[in-house]
Phi, psi and omega in degrees: 000134185272157179282117182251007186292339181260012182247156171094169182300318183295333183272357177284159176287161188300320181298317177295319176300315183296321181297312182294316181298321181292325177299320177298317178295317177295319181295321181292322178292321179296319183282345180084016181255001183288138180273131173245126184289138170281164178304322179294317178297320178296317177298315181298317179297318179296320177299313177299318178296320178296321178298315183297315182293318183294344178282346178270093185300320180296319178297314180296322179296320178297317178299315180298318178300312181296318179297319179299317179301315184288324185287344180252025176063032176094353180180155180277160180252148181224138175291136178275108187294347182277347180267160177287165181295329179289327184240053180292127175256160180239158177221151182287145175237123179276329184277113184284356182266012180308123188284333185275357185244136173238168183301121175085008177156181181279169176301320182298319180295321179293318179296320177297316178301319177296317178300315180299318180297317180294326175299317182294322179299318183291333178289331185277354184271000000 
């Protein structure tokens, strides 16, 4: 049996592969046989790709963790309980499981927003 490990497209360096692949694409377009996606086909392909990615729970969890870090400016903020309410200072929190903090504000801020929301609902009745 002969050694085939040095043969074929896969064994070429990346630059050579890219050069060959681009020639194929150009040839197909010149010949008129290159497939161009319709908007509907593009949507379908994107949907299928998204379904495949979202089935990888670990990958999606990592994306969520990264997104959470970025949406909070690199870290979450916590009210410093030793300061007065007028001069509240904040400190970065690395642990996203902090119990006194909820998404977008403190528990107290969420409670106040909820009370305000209920007041507005009662006015519309």
